N, C-alpha and C positions, 0 to 999 in steps of 0.2 A: 582691549580698550574698555575702560570703565564706563558703565552706564551713566548717562547724564541725568540730572534731576533726582538722583537717589537720595531719599530723605535722610538716611543714616549718614551718608557721606557729607551732605550739606550741614547736618548737625555737628559732625566732627570738625568740619572746617570752621564753623562759627565758634566752636569751643576754643579754638586757638586764639581768637580775638578775646574771648572771655578770660583766657589765661594771661595773655601778654599786656592787656591794657592796665593791669595792676602796676606795671612799670610806669606807664604814661600818667597814671593818676597820682601815685604816691611819690615817684621820683622826680618827674618833671613839672607836676602841677600843684602839689600841695605841701606835703610834709617835708620832703628834702629841701626845696627852695627856702621855705621858712626857717628850717633848722640851720641851713648853711648860712643864710643872712644873719641869723641870730648869733651863731658862734663866731662869726667873723666881723661883727659890728664894731667891736673894740678890741684890737689886738696890739701887740707890742710894736707893730709897724704903723699904727695910726688908725683913725676911724675908717671903717669899711675898706681897710687895706690888708692885703695878704701877701705872703711871699711864696712863690712857686719856683723851686729849684734856684733860689737866690735872686729872682726877679720880682719886683713889687708890682701888684696889680690892684685896681679897684675890684672888690670881691665879685660883684655881678658881671663885670667886664671879663674877668678870668673865666667865670662859669660859661659865658656865652662864647668865648674863644674856644674853650674845650669842646663845647657842643659843635661849633663850626668845624673844627679839625676832625672830630669824629665822623660827622656827616661827609666831609670831604674824602676821608679814607673809604667810606662806604661807596661813594661815587666812583672812586678809582678802582676799587676791588671787585665790586659786585658784577659789573658787565662781564668780567673774565669768568667769575665763578658761575654765573647763571648760564653762560654759553657752554661751559664744561658740564654743568648739571644736565642740560638738555642733551648734550653730546653723549653722556654716559647714562642718562636716565636716573640721575642721583639727586634730584631737587629735594626729596624728602630727607636725605642725609644732611644736606646743608641747612634745611629747616631745623633739624635737631641740633646741629652744631652751634648755630647762632643763638638758639634758645638757651642752651646750656651756658654759653659765654655770658649772655646778658643776665641770666638768673644768678649765676655765681658772683658776678660783679656787684649785683645788688646786695648780696650777702656781705661782700667786702666793705660796703659803705658803713657797716656797723662799727668799723675801727676808726672812722673819722669823728674826732671829738674836740671839744673846745680846749684851746691852749696847746694842742698837739700839732705835729706836722700834718700838712694837708695833702702832700704829694700823692701818697698811696690812695687816699680817699678820692681825690679828683681823677686819678687814672682809672679807678673803678667806675667812677661816674661816666667817663668817656667810653669804657668798655661796655657798660650797660647800654649805652646809646647805640653802639655798634651792634650788639647782640639783638636789640629790639628791632632796629632798622633792617638788619640783615635777614632776620627771620621773616619780617613782613614782606620782603621782596618775593620770597619763595611762596609764602602764603597767598599773596595776591595772584601769582601766576597760576594758581589752581582754579581761579574763577571760570575762565572759559573751558576748562577741562571737566568741571563738575556740573555746569549749568548751561542749558541751551540759551540762545540769544534772547528769546522772549522772557526768560526768567532771571537774567543777570542783574537787572535793576533791583528786583526784589531780594535776591540772594545777597547782593552786595550790601544793601541796606540792613538785611537781617544780621549780617556779620558785625556791622557797626553797632547795631542795637544790643547784640550779645556783649560786645566789648564794653559799651557804656554801662550796661547792667552789671557786668562782672566787676568793673572798676568801682562802682558804687558799693557793692558788697564788701570788697576787700578794704575800701577806704573806711567803711564803718567799723570793720574789725580793728584796723590800725588806730582809728580814732579813740577807741576805748582806752588803749594804753597811753595815748598822748594826753587826753583830757582828764582821765581818772587815774593818773599815774600814782597819786598819793594812796589810793585804795589798795594798790599792789605793792606799796613800799618802795617805789622807785622814783627817780627824778623825771621831770618832763623830757629832758634830753635823752635819758635812757629809754623812755617810751617811744621817742622818735626813732632811735637806733634799732630797737626791737622791731619796729614796723618794716625796716629794710630786710630783716630776716623773714618776716611774714610774706613780703613780696616774693622773695626767692622761693619759698615753699609753695605759694599759690601758683606762681608762674610755671614752675617745672612740674608741679603736681597735676594741674589740669591739662597741661600740654601733652601729657601721656596719652590722652584720648585721641587727638588728631595723629599723634605719632603711630598709634596702632591701627587706625581706621583709614586714613587718607591713602590713596594709591601712591605707589613709588614714583611714577613718572615713566614715560616711554622713551627709550634710547633713540637718538636721532643721528647715529654715527653713519648709517648707511653702509656702503661697502668700502669706505675710505679707511686707510691705515695710519691716520695721524696719531701722534702721541697726544696726551691729554692737553698740554698747554697749547700746542700748535692747533689741535682740533678746536679748542675753545675759541681762539682768535679767529679761525676761519669761519666758524659758525657765527660769531659776532659780526664779522664783516658781511656775511650773507644777509643777515637780518637787517643790518643798517642799510644795505643796498635796496632791500625790499621796502623799507619804511620810506626811503626817498621817493619811491614810486607810488606812494599812497597819499594823494593830495589832502584828504581830510585829516589824516593822522598828522601829517606835516604841519597843518594849521593848528590842530588841537594842542600839540605838545608845547609850542611857544606860549600860547595863552595860558595853559596849565602852569607853566613855569612862573610866569609873572604874578598871577593871582596867588599861587602857592607861596611865593616869597612872603606875602602878607599873612596869609592864613596860618601857615605853620609857625612863623616867628611869633605871632601874637599869642598863640596857644602855649608856646614855650616860655614866654617872658611875662605872661599875665600875673603869675604869682610873685615874681620879682618886683614888678611894678607896684602891686598892692602892698607888699611888705615894706618896700623901700620908700616909695613916694607918698603913700597914704597912711603908713604906719599901722596897718591892720594887724590885729592880733591873730594868732594861729587858729583859734577856734572859729573866728569870724571868716577867715580866709578859707578854711576847710569847708565850712558850711556853704559858702557861695559857690565853691567849685563843685560841691555835690549837687547843688541846684542846677548848675550848668549841665552836668552829666544827665540829670533827669530830663531837662528841657531838650537836650541833644537827642535823646531817644525819640521824643515826639517829633523833633525836626527832621530826623532821618526818615521816619515813617511818612510824614507829610510830603517830603521831597520825593520819595518813591512814588506816591500817588500822583503828584503833580507832573513828574517826568513821564509817567506812563500815559497821562492824558494830553500834555502839551508838548512833549518832546524834551530830550535831554539838554540840548544846547540852550533852548529858550529858558528852561528852569535854571540852568547854570548862570545865565545872564542876570536873572532876577536875584539870585543868591549873591553874586559878586557885587551888584549894585548895593545890596544891603551891607555887605562887608565893607565896602568903600566908605559908606556913611558912618558906620560904626567905628571904623579905624580913625576917621577924622574927629569923631567926638572924643576920643581918648585924650587928645591934646588939651581939651578944656576940662577934663575931670579934675575936681578939686576936693571931693569928699567921698565917704564910703557909700552913701546913698546913690550918688551918680555912678559909682563903679558897679553897684548892684544892677542898675538898669542896663549899663553897657554889657555886663557879663550875661545877663538874661538874653540880650540881643545876640551875643556871640553864640550862646547855647543853641538858639533856634537854627542858626545857619551852619554851625560847626559840623555836626554829623552829616547833614545833607550834602554839603559841598564835597566832603571826602568820599562818601559812598557813591555819589553821582559821578564824580570825576573818574573813579575806578571803573564803574560800569560803562561809562561813555567810551573810555579807551578800549575796553574789551569789545564793545559793539562795533567799533571802527576797524578792528582787526579782522582778517579773513577767518572764516569759520573752519573748525577742525584742523587747525595747525598743530603739529606735534611739539614744536619748540616754544611753548608759551613762556617759559622762564626767560628765554633770551629776549622775546618781545617785551615782556614786562620789566626787564632790566632797564630798558630805555625809559619806560614810564617812571620807575622808581629812581633811576639816576637823575631824571629831570626834577623830581620832587626833592630828592636829597640835595641836589645842587642849589635848588631854590632856597633851602634851609640854610646852606652854607652862606649864600649871598645875603639872605635876610639877617641872620645872626651877626655876620661881619659888619653889615651896614648899621645895625642897631647898636652894636658894641662901639664901633668907631665914632658914631655920632654922639653917643653918651660920653665917650672918653674925651671928645673934643669940646662939647657944650656943657657937660655935666648935668644934662637934663634928659631923662627918659622920654619926656613928652616930645621933644624934638625928634627923637628916634622914631616914635610912632608916626609922626608927620611924614618922615622920609619913607616909611613903609607904604603909606597911602598912595604914593606915586606909582608903586608897582601894581596896586589894585587897578588904578586907572588904565594903565597900559594893558593889563590882562583883560579888562572889560572891552577895550577897543578891539583886541584880537579875537575875543569871543564873538563879538558882533560881526566881524569879518568872516569867521567860521560859519556862523548862522547864514550869512548871505551866500557863501559858497555851497552849503548844503542845499539851500533853496534852489540855487541855480542848477546844481547837479540833479535834483529831483525833477525840475521842470524839463531838463534836457532828456532825462530818462523817460518821462511821460510822453514827450513829443516823439521820441524814437519808437516807443511802443505803438503809438497811434499810427505812425507811418508804416510800420511793419504789418499791422493789422489791416 
């Protein structure tokens, strides 16, 4: 069993976030969305219209549908893979597999260009999403294995801080090629396409560190003689049965699902909204996303301090209230200055709500469980399913009303439900604590 709170192991774990957030920054938040909207703004099929295997779509609607399908595949696939990973002690192997899929798919985006067919490029876009999300599941499952309960808030926040910092550095590298393309004798489009290759090199290059240092994982097959598939399903069923008997975990996961619908979707579509609704230029858009990442580092650190002092659930309630108000304000945004204010607000709570959600779930799980990947498969499946629902709702509302603002308003409803469920969780925690105190006093 690997020693917990080992500084080298925790550093290696954080370096995985440093590596893979290059995808999140360049592909989902800045350069790719702006590049995609730009090359599909006027096609032979009409304004903002593309053809995908013979079917016409609004460009951003297709992008969100592909994201939704990718996340749905992850939801269906990963519970099986994570239970098999625990059964065989192979979660490090799956971490590597999904990382390679995601990184190579980013390199494949280089071949998506204006006037050409988009099918291969958009398939790579979906595979990059699957690789990123799949790797993150196994990455998350290491948290209770490498850190003791009292350190999990800080380690989780540290991982996100590394991720935000790494994404800023790789974004600045890519920014040179996009903004100063003429100095290198290339077009702006080529600068964007080269940035997709840079993401591939950054992602797989720095991921080698956790690949070498992180522990492989402990097999949990016991004395059973199941084959891999049967054993995976049996382990999954066992974990599901255990979760049903954990009252606080059962309350947390639905709350997490509803507020994640809003959190994850807003982060994925923010660049689309700015490029399409506010007609922001690429350099302005990239600048504001960079500011968000810097602010998110501060937000994750402050959230870690607040949660250690006031408790995780109470801190989450405050964050979700902030998210609810920010999402509502998106409906009224009409210029770039207003978008900057909203983006700054998102940055403050973005890193905090993600890191705190992960550490809260880890804290609610029993200590020293060997099958952490299977337990975290439920957490990650909940998050990915929330993204599927969020993107589908966002795309359907935009397709029906032709207004992204209406889609943002629809997302705010999910924040409200998540907030109500968090308050119920806080009440349940308080009741359980009071009952435990009373029982202890009676025993004494």
